N, C-alpha and C positions, 0 to 999 in steps of 0.2 A: 471390305471385309464381310460386311452384312451379306451381300450376294454370294460370297464363298461359303459363308455358313449355311445358308438356305439351300445353295446347291449341294452342299455335303449331305445336308439333312434329307433332301429328295434322294439321292443315291444311296445313303445308308438304309433308309426305310424301304425303298424297293428292294435292295439286295437282300436283307433280312426279314424283310416283313415284320418288323417290330410293331407290338400293339400300342403304338403311340398315336394320340388324336392330334389333328392338325393344330389346335390350340395350344397343346402341349409343346409341341414342336416349335411353334411361333415364340412361345414364352422362353423356351430354353435358347432359342436363337438371339433373341432380345438380351437375355442375362448374359450370354456369351460375349456378346459385343460390348454391352455395357461395363461388364467387369474389366475388359482390356482398356477402355477408355479412362474408366475411373482410376484404375491404378497407374496409368499413364500421367494423369492429372494430380496424383499424390493423395488423392481421397482413397486411402486405403481401407477403412472401415467400409465404406459404401461399395468399394469393389468387392471386398470379401464376401458381402451379402449377395452380390449377384453372382459371384463365382460359387457359392455355396448353393444357390439356387441352380444352376445349370450343371452341378456335379451330381444331382439328384438322379437316382436310378431309373426315375421315369422319363429322363431326357436319353435322346439317341446317344449310343455309345462313341460315336465320332466326336460328339461335343462333350460328353460327360468325362472322357478321358483327359482332354485338354484341361478342362475347369478342375478336375481333381488335382491334377499337377500343378497348375498355377496357384491353387489354394493352399496346397503344402508350402511352396514357396513362399506365398505371401504371408503366412503365418510367421515365417522367420524374419519378415521384414518390418511388420507392424510393431511399433514400440509398445512395450507394457509399463505400467508403473505399479509401485507398491505404495498405497496410501495409509498413513498412519498418523494418530494423533495422541497427545498425551495431556494428562491435567497437571495441575500445580505440584503434586507430589510425584509425578513421573510415570503414573499407571497409565496403561493403554486405555483409549477410549473407543468404543465400538458403535455407540449411538451418537453417529456425526452424519451430517447429510454434506455431501460435496457436489458442487457445480464446476463444470468444465465449460469455459468460455461463456458462461451465462446461462447454461443448460444443465439440468439435472443429470448428474453421473451415477450417483448412488446414494441410497438413505442410510447406509450403515458400513462400517469396516470389517472385513472379515480375514484380511490379510492375503486375500488372493490376488494375482496379477490382474491388472484391468488394461484392456486393450485400448489405444488412442491414437489418433493421426499424428503424423510428425508435424514439427514446426514450433512455434512460440505459442505455449498453451498456459492459460491462467486458470488455476484450482483455487476454489473459495469453499472453506471449511466453516461449517455451522455447527456449534455445539454450546449447550448451556447459555443461550442468548448471546454468545459472542461469535465473532467472524474474523477470519485469517485468511489472507490472500497468499498465495505462492506462485510465481511465474516461473515456468521451466521451458527450455528449449530441448526439443526431443528430435533426435536424428532417425533416419530409417535404421532399423536393426538394434536400436536400443532396447535391451530387455532387462526387467526387473528394477527400473530407475526408481530409487527411493524418493518419494515426496512426503514429507512428514511436517507437522507443525506442533506447537507446544502451546498450550492455553495457560501454561503456568505464568508467562510474562504479563498477560493480561490480569490474571488474578493479583500479582504482586503491585500492579500499577494501581489497581482498585484499591487495594490495602494502603498504599501509602496516599492516595487521595483522601481515604477515610480518616486517617490519622491526622491530616493536617493539611498537605498539599503545597503550602507557600514555604520556599526555603528559608532557613534561618537568615542566611547571608542577606537575603532581599530585605528583611526587617532591619538588620543592622545598617546597611548603606542606606535605607529609606530614612533611617532615624538620623544619620549623619547629615543627609541631604537637607532633612528640615532645619536641623541646626544651622547648616550653612546658610540656607536661604534667611532664616531668622536674623542670624548675625549680620547679614548685609542689610537687612532693614533697619537694624538698631544704628548701626555705625554710618548708613546713610543720612539717616535723621540728625545723629549727632553732628556729623560733617557739615549739613546744611545749616544746622543751628550756629555752629561756629563761624560759618562763612558769613551768615547774616551779623553777626557782632562785628566781623571784620569790615563789613561794609559802613559800618557806623563810625568806626574809629580811623579808617584810612584818611590821610596817608601815614598816620603816626601809629600804627599799631605795632604791637610788640610782636618781635619776630618769633617767639616761642609760641605766641597765639596762632601765627601763620602756620608754623610747622605742625601744631596740633589738629588744625582743620584738614590739612593735607594728609596727615597720618590717618585721620578716621576715614576719608575716602578710601585710602589704599588698603585699609584692613577690610572695609566694606566689600570691595572688589574682590579680595582674596576669599573672604567668606563665600561670595556668590559662587566663583568658580568651583571651589570645593563641593558647595552645595549641589550645584547642577552635575557635577561629574559623579557624585555619590548617587544621585536620583538616577542618572542614565545607566550606572552599573547595577542599581537594583532592578531596574527594567530588564537588562539584559539577562542577569541571573535568573529571574523569574521566567523569562521567554525561553531560555535554553534549558530548563529543568524538564525532565522526561514526564509528561503527564499528558491527559486529554485537555482540549481547550474549550469545552462548552461555557466554561466561564473564566475569566482572566482578570489579572491585576493590571489596572491602568494607574501609573503614577504621574502626576502633573503638578508642578509647584504652582501656588497661587501667590502672586506677589501683591504686597499692598504697602502703603505708608506704615512703617513702624510694626509690620506683620508679615507673616508667612503661614501658609499650609500646604498640606499634602493630601491630595484627592485620592482616593482608592475605590475600585470597583471589584465585586468579588462575585 
């Protein structure tokens, strides 16, 4: 193809004696070839730049005509997106920086279509110290595809964190958990004391005393099961609440003889 383009250049320049320098003809031929190759590879924006170069009036008309026609066709194929961002009140934001696949795309939003290559593209919006990502799959020919973000959700999350952050249910379940673990400690000690008394009176112990010792151990086990379940529930409720995670609540029971505690980190 390159040989064909260069041969055509020689014929055209000889036939019409156009005032085009050899370096200009070479640059036009390279752009002509590169534009076709990049277009075939799906790199449409890069192809457009090359076709724009070889459609310049300084290029030989034999190349200029093809490049101009291909450029028109390509502009109908290159996807375009409409970028927009809103604040917490729903108002449009214009002072927004946008990166496309990690590279700067624009420093402000004006509502005009922006050309991008087809494929899976990641748009990252920066505004007022916040960042939001949007991943979009673009097909050739997609025109005016809306890519929008709302910084209102971030603002509401910030307000919720500043207002408290820990869900009420977390505190309720944590309290039940502490009571359960404490109850386990108390009844375990009580059962152990009664068992020691039975050791001294066996084999003539009162059956009622035997039942009382067993009952203390059973009640202690019930308290422990309820307490641990409540602590697990408190952890789950907190972990699944919508919020950022720079700080977190860690609930862990500390068991001891006759005592129980809950450890928290905020």
